[in-house]
N, CA and C of each residue as an Amber inpcrd file, in Angstrom:
protein
   357
  55.6230000 -10.9910000 -11.1510000  54.9140000 -12.1450000 -11.6760000
  55.7000000 -12.6930000 -12.8540000  55.9940000 -13.9720000 -12.8380000
  56.7550000 -14.6090000 -13.9050000  55.8180000 -15.3960000 -14.8070000
  56.0370000 -15.2610000 -16.1090000  55.2490000 -16.0040000 -17.0740000
  56.1300000 -17.0790000 -17.6850000  55.5860000 -18.2720000 -17.8740000
  56.3570000 -19.3040000 -18.5730000  56.7110000 -18.8270000 -19.9740000
  57.8780000 -19.2030000 -20.4320000  58.3790000 -18.7580000 -21.7330000
  57.4200000 -19.1190000 -22.8690000  56.7410000 -20.2590000 -22.7580000
  55.7970000 -20.6580000 -23.8150000  54.6860000 -19.6350000 -23.9860000
  54.1640000 -19.1360000 -22.8900000  53.0810000 -18.1570000 -22.9540000
  53.5690000 -16.8750000 -23.6120000  54.7560000 -16.4370000 -23.2660000
  55.3160000 -15.2160000 -23.8460000  55.5340000 -15.3960000 -25.3440000
  56.0750000 -16.5420000 -25.7390000  56.3280000 -16.8030000 -27.1560000
  55.0150000 -16.8700000 -27.9300000  54.0130000 -17.5590000 -27.3790000
  52.7170000 -17.6470000 -28.0600000  52.0540000 -16.2850000 -28.1930000
  52.1240000 -15.4770000 -27.1500000  51.5350000 -14.1370000 -27.2100000
  52.2380000 -13.2970000 -28.2660000  53.5570000 -13.3750000 -28.3150000
  54.3080000 -12.6040000 -29.3140000  53.9680000 -13.0730000 -30.7230000
  53.8470000 -14.3790000 -30.9100000  53.4970000 -14.9110000 -32.2300000
  52.1050000 -14.4620000 -32.6460000  51.1730000 -14.4530000 -31.7020000
  49.8050000 -14.0100000 -32.0100000  49.7760000 -12.5500000 -32.4110000
  50.5140000 -11.7200000 -31.7060000  50.5570000 -10.2990000 -32.0400000
  51.2120000 -10.0760000 -33.3920000  52.2530000 -10.8340000 -33.6750000
  52.9210000 -10.7220000 -34.9680000  51.9780000 -11.1320000 -36.0910000
  51.2440000 -12.2250000 -35.8760000  50.2990000 -12.6830000 -36.8890000
  49.1990000 -11.6540000 -37.1060000  48.6900000 -11.0650000 -36.0330000
  47.6370000 -10.0470000 -36.1610000  48.1520000  -8.8420000 -36.9280000
  49.3890000  -8.4460000 -36.6690000  49.9770000  -7.3150000 -37.3870000
  50.1370000  -7.6510000 -38.8620000  50.5090000  -8.8900000 -39.1540000
  50.6630000  -9.2970000 -40.5530000  49.3300000  -9.2480000 -41.2770000
  48.2500000  -9.6500000 -40.6050000  46.9380000  -9.6100000 -41.2300000
  46.5630000  -8.1830000 -41.6000000  46.9680000  -7.2480000 -40.7870000
  46.5970000  -5.8610000 -41.0270000  47.3560000  -5.2590000 -42.1970000
  48.5710000  -5.7610000 -42.4770000  49.4190000  -5.1300000 -43.4850000
  49.1630000  -5.6280000 -44.9040000  49.1540000  -6.9180000 -45.1040000
  49.0700000  -7.4920000 -46.4460000  48.0470000  -8.6210000 -46.4830000
  47.6200000  -8.9440000 -47.6910000  46.7490000 -10.0940000 -47.8600000
  47.5300000 -11.3200000 -47.3840000  46.9530000 -12.1090000 -46.4910000
  47.6870000 -13.2680000 -45.9790000  47.8870000 -14.3220000 -47.0660000
  48.9420000 -15.0770000 -46.9290000  49.1950000 -16.1920000 -47.8380000
  48.4630000 -17.4090000 -47.2870000  47.4360000 -17.8330000 -47.9780000
  46.6380000 -18.9780000 -47.5390000  46.9640000 -20.1970000 -48.3920000
  46.9720000 -21.3560000 -47.7640000  47.1570000 -22.6160000 -48.4790000
  45.7680000 -23.1560000 -48.8140000  45.3510000 -22.9650000 -50.0540000
  44.0050000 -23.3660000 -50.4600000  43.9800000 -24.7740000 -51.0410000
  45.0920000 -25.4820000 -50.9720000  45.1510000 -26.8200000 -51.5750000
  44.1390000 -27.7800000 -50.9650000  43.9370000 -27.7270000 -49.6490000
  42.9530000 -28.6130000 -49.0210000  41.5290000 -28.2280000 -49.4110000
  41.3050000 -26.9500000 -49.6500000  39.9830000 -26.4690000 -50.0290000
  39.5960000 -26.9760000 -51.4170000  40.5850000 -27.1080000 -52.2750000
  40.3170000 -27.4540000 -53.6770000  40.5020000 -28.9340000 -53.9900000
  40.5610000 -29.7520000 -52.9610000  40.6770000 -31.2010000 -53.1670000
  39.5890000 -31.8990000 -52.3590000  39.1360000 -33.0540000 -52.8390000
  38.1360000 -33.8080000 -52.0740000  38.6830000 -34.1870000 -50.6920000
  37.8300000 -34.1570000 -49.6910000  38.2330000 -34.5280000 -48.3410000
  38.6070000 -36.0010000 -48.3270000  39.7820000 -36.2940000 -47.8060000
  40.2900000 -37.6750000 -47.7050000  40.2360000 -38.3740000 -49.0640000
  40.4360000 -37.5880000 -50.1330000  40.4060000 -38.1180000 -51.5060000
  39.1200000 -38.8690000 -51.8280000  38.0220000 -38.4680000 -51.2030000
  36.7070000 -39.0600000 -51.4630000  36.1970000 -38.5140000 -52.7930000
  36.1570000 -39.3420000 -53.7930000  35.7510000 -38.9220000 -55.1370000
  34.2340000 -38.9240000 -55.3400000  33.4710000 -39.2850000 -54.3160000
  32.0160000 -39.3120000 -54.4630000  31.4420000 -37.8990000 -54.5720000
  32.1790000 -36.9160000 -54.0920000  31.7660000 -35.5140000 -54.2060000
  32.7360000 -34.8470000 -55.1710000  32.2790000 -34.6480000 -56.3970000
  33.1560000 -34.1490000 -57.4530000  33.5480000 -32.6930000 -57.2120000
  34.8370000 -32.4320000 -57.2710000  35.3650000 -31.0750000 -57.1670000
  36.2520000 -30.8340000 -58.3810000  35.9750000 -29.7770000 -59.1010000
  36.8180000 -29.3880000 -60.2270000  37.9820000 -28.5840000 -59.6430000
  39.0640000 -29.2590000 -59.3380000  40.2000000 -28.6210000 -58.6560000
  40.7690000 -27.4540000 -59.4490000  40.8840000 -27.6020000 -60.7520000
  41.4340000 -26.5120000 -61.5710000  40.5700000 -25.2580000 -61.4610000
  39.2780000 -25.4490000 -61.5520000  38.3560000 -24.3100000 -61.4440000
  38.4150000 -23.6970000 -60.0420000  38.5060000 -24.5440000 -59.0210000
  38.5970000 -24.0700000 -57.6390000  39.8460000 -23.2140000 -57.4500000
  40.9950000 -23.7130000 -57.9100000  42.2430000 -22.9520000 -57.7790000
  42.1650000 -21.6260000 -58.5420000  41.5320000 -21.6490000 -59.7130000
  41.3870000 -20.4210000 -60.5050000  40.5220000 -19.4090000 -59.7600000
  39.4250000 -19.8750000 -59.1790000  38.5320000 -18.9940000 -58.4230000
  39.2380000 -18.4220000 -57.2000000  39.9880000 -19.2480000 -56.4990000
  40.7420000 -18.7810000 -55.3300000  41.7850000 -17.7380000 -55.7450000
  42.4330000 -17.9680000 -56.8730000  43.4390000 -17.0110000 -57.3690000
  42.7830000 -15.6770000 -57.7050000  41.6360000 -15.7250000 -58.3570000
  40.9200000 -14.4920000 -58.6950000  40.4910000 -13.7460000 -57.4320000
  40.0340000 -14.4770000 -56.4320000  39.6290000 -13.8490000 -55.1730000
  40.8320000 -13.1970000 -54.4920000  41.9920000 -13.8600000 -54.5350000
  43.1940000 -13.2750000 -53.9310000  43.6010000 -12.0050000 -54.6680000
  43.5150000 -12.0110000 -55.9810000  43.8570000 -10.8190000 -56.7650000
  42.9260000  -9.6630000 -56.4190000  41.6490000  -9.9550000 -56.2690000
  40.6910000  -8.9140000 -55.8800000  41.0070000  -8.4040000 -54.4740000
  41.3320000  -9.3090000 -53.5690000  41.7090000  -8.9010000 -52.2090000
  42.9360000  -7.9950000 -52.2290000  43.9130000  -8.3250000 -53.0680000
  45.1310000  -7.5130000 -53.1430000  44.8020000  -6.0820000 -53.5600000
  43.8220000  -5.9320000 -54.4320000  43.4240000  -4.5850000 -54.8820000
  42.6410000  -3.8300000 -53.8030000  41.8630000  -4.5420000 -52.9960000
  40.9260000  -3.8920000 -52.0750000  41.3180000  -3.9990000 -50.6000000
  42.3810000  -4.7050000 -50.2740000  42.7390000  -5.0340000 -48.8960000
  42.7520000  -3.8260000 -47.9700000  43.3950000  -2.7640000 -48.3790000
  43.5390000  -1.5790000 -47.5280000  42.2070000  -0.8520000 -47.3050000
  41.1960000  -1.1470000 -48.1000000  39.9010000  -0.4900000 -47.9440000
  39.0670000  -1.0870000 -46.8060000  39.4790000  -2.2420000 -46.2940000
  38.7490000  -2.8890000 -45.2020000  39.4080000  -2.5520000 -43.8730000
  38.6210000  -2.3320000 -42.8260000  39.2080000  -2.0390000 -41.5090000
  40.0910000  -3.1900000 -41.0290000  41.1780000  -2.8410000 -40.3450000
  42.1260000  -3.8510000 -39.8590000  41.4460000  -4.8840000 -38.9690000
  40.5170000  -4.4530000 -38.1360000  39.8240000  -5.4030000 -37.2550000
  39.0350000  -6.4240000 -38.0720000  38.3750000  -5.9680000 -39.1250000
  37.6230000  -6.8820000 -39.9880000  38.5680000  -7.8210000 -40.7230000
  39.7050000  -7.3040000 -41.1840000  40.6710000  -8.1580000 -41.8820000
  41.1580000  -9.2780000 -40.9650000  41.4650000  -8.9420000 -39.7240000
  41.9320000  -9.9530000 -38.7810000  40.8710000 -10.9890000 -38.4700000
  39.6660000 -10.5250000 -38.1650000  38.5730000 -11.4390000 -37.8320000
  38.2250000 -12.3410000 -39.0160000  38.1110000 -11.7560000 -40.1860000
  37.7300000 -12.5490000 -41.3600000  38.8370000 -13.5220000 -41.7690000
  40.0770000 -13.1510000 -41.5610000  41.1770000 -14.0650000 -41.8580000
  41.0990000 -15.2710000 -40.9260000  40.8140000 -15.0310000 -39.6580000
  40.6590000 -16.1450000 -38.7260000  39.4910000 -17.0350000 -39.1430000
  38.3940000 -16.4170000 -39.5350000  37.2110000 -17.1700000 -39.9490000
  37.5000000 -17.9970000 -41.2000000  38.2040000 -17.3980000 -42.1590000
  38.4690000 -18.0580000 -43.4410000  39.5010000 -19.1790000 -43.3340000
  40.1600000 -19.3020000 -42.1900000  41.1640000 -20.3470000 -42.0250000
  40.7840000 -21.3690000 -40.9610000  39.5760000 -21.2880000 -40.4440000
  39.1290000 -22.2460000 -39.4260000  38.9370000 -23.6350000 -40.0230000
  39.1040000 -24.6170000 -39.1880000  38.7830000 -25.9810000 -39.5870000
  39.8150000 -26.6550000 -40.4650000  40.9800000 -26.0760000 -40.6100000
  42.0340000 -26.7170000 -41.3790000  42.0030000 -26.4440000 -42.8700000
  41.0070000 -25.7300000 -43.3270000  40.9860000 -25.3340000 -44.7370000
  40.9990000 -23.8110000 -44.7880000  41.5300000 -23.2940000 -45.8620000
  41.6040000 -21.8440000 -46.0190000  41.0450000 -21.4740000 -47.3800000
  40.4400000 -20.2820000 -47.4520000  39.8200000 -19.8790000 -48.7100000
  39.8140000 -18.3590000 -48.8530000  40.3790000 -17.8820000 -49.9660000
  40.3090000 -16.4580000 -50.2740000  38.8770000 -16.0470000 -50.5960000
  38.1190000 -16.9590000 -51.1980000  36.7120000 -16.6700000 -51.5000000
  35.9570000 -16.4240000 -50.1940000  36.1750000 -17.2760000 -49.2100000
  35.5220000 -17.0910000 -47.9210000  35.9950000 -15.8040000 -47.2460000
  37.2770000 -15.4980000 -47.3710000  37.8360000 -14.2860000 -46.7640000
  37.2050000 -13.0330000 -47.3540000  37.1480000 -12.9430000 -48.6720000
  36.5920000 -11.7370000 -49.2810000  35.0840000 -11.6580000 -49.0530000
  34.4110000 -12.8000000 -49.0010000  32.9690000 -12.8000000 -48.7160000
  32.7080000 -12.2520000 -47.3260000  33.4900000 -12.6920000 -46.3560000
  33.3500000 -12.1950000 -44.9820000  33.5770000 -10.6850000 -44.9310000
  34.6340000 -10.2150000 -45.5780000  34.9490000  -8.7830000 -45.5640000
  33.8430000  -7.9640000 -46.2270000  33.3400000  -8.4500000 -47.3480000
  32.2740000  -7.7280000 -48.0480000  30.9960000  -7.6870000 -47.2190000
  30.6730000  -8.7930000 -46.5400000  29.4610000  -8.8070000 -45.7100000
  29.6130000  -7.8490000 -44.5330000  30.7770000  -7.8260000 -43.8910000
  30.9890000  -6.9000000 -42.7750000  30.8910000  -5.4580000 -43.2590000
  31.4460000  -5.1820000 -44.4260000  31.3610000  -3.8360000 -44.9930000
  29.9160000  -3.4570000 -45.2840000  29.1780000  -4.3620000 -45.9010000
  27.7990000  -4.0690000 -46.2780000  26.8960000  -3.9080000 -45.0550000
  27.1090000  -4.7250000 -44.0430000  26.3130000  -4.6010000 -42.8140000
  26.5860000  -3.2610000 -42.1450000  27.8330000  -2.8210000 -42.1750000
  28.1810000  -1.5350000 -41.5580000  27.4760000  -0.3740000 -42.2580000
  27.1210000  -0.5460000 -43.5130000  26.4510000   0.5110000 -44.2730000
  24.9300000   0.5220000 -44.0790000  24.3960000  -0.5220000 -43.4660000
  22.9460000  -0.5920000 -43.2920000  22.4570000   0.5250000 -42.3740000
  21.3080000   1.0750000 -42.6910000  20.7440000   2.0920000 -41.7920000
  20.1730000   1.4300000 -40.5350000  20.0730000   2.1950000 -39.4720000
  19.4220000   1.7650000 -38.2470000  19.9630000   0.4330000 -37.7320000
  21.2670000   0.4010000 -37.5010000  21.9220000  -0.8260000 -37.0520000
  21.5090000  -1.2210000 -35.6380000  20.8910000  -0.3320000 -34.8910000
  20.4950000  -0.6550000 -33.5260000  19.1000000  -1.2690000 -33.4480000
  18.4680000  -1.4880000 -34.5820000  17.1380000  -2.1030000 -34.6400000
  16.1200000  -1.3590000 -33.7730000  16.1270000  -0.0410000 -33.8400000
  15.1290000   0.6980000 -33.1020000  13.7600000   0.5890000 -33.7650000
  13.7630000   0.2150000 -35.0240000  12.5190000  -0.0330000 -35.7510000
  12.4610000  -1.5310000 -36.0260000  11.4140000  -2.1830000 -35.5850000
  11.2870000  -3.6410000 -35.7800000  10.6870000  -3.9370000 -37.1580000
  11.2740000  -4.8880000 -37.8600000  10.6460000  -5.3050000 -39.1160000
   9.2610000  -5.8750000 -38.8290000   8.3450000  -5.7000000 -39.7430000
   6.9570000  -6.1240000 -39.5410000   6.8420000  -7.6230000 -39.2950000
   7.7660000  -8.4100000 -39.8360000   7.6700000  -9.8640000 -39.6960000
   8.0850000 -10.3490000 -38.3090000   8.7740000  -9.5270000 -37.5350000
   9.1950000  -9.9450000 -36.1940000   8.0710000  -9.7390000 -35.1990000
   7.7890000 -10.7600000 -34.4110000   6.7250000 -10.5980000 -33.4010000
   7.1830000  -9.6400000 -32.2850000   6.2450000  -8.9530000 -31.7070000
   6.5730000  -8.0970000 -30.5800000   6.6120000  -8.9280000 -29.3210000
   7.3680000  -8.4690000 -28.3490000   7.5080000  -9.2300000 -27.1050000
   6.3540000  -8.9730000 -26.1820000
């Protein structure tokens, strides 16, 4: 079975990118995140504060990156870069939520919360 070269190249690039996500904190371009969309000034964004917050989130990620499972790092990196904008704040939030959910007791919902109706 022969595969077109484009498919092979894309598959190799995807695997390389996934491996990179597992090793180090990815380099994200947060410039679009910290600027008004289409330079629309009707929604005020403090760009300096946004860049500072993104930098702090990246520094925290650099300290904690290896503590998160590789699968979560890959998934959350994809999530944090969807839609043409990227955010370290979104990336670390995703990782922290996945970590916290994994720690919850009774993840299979064998006990129904009282507020949920029975079937």
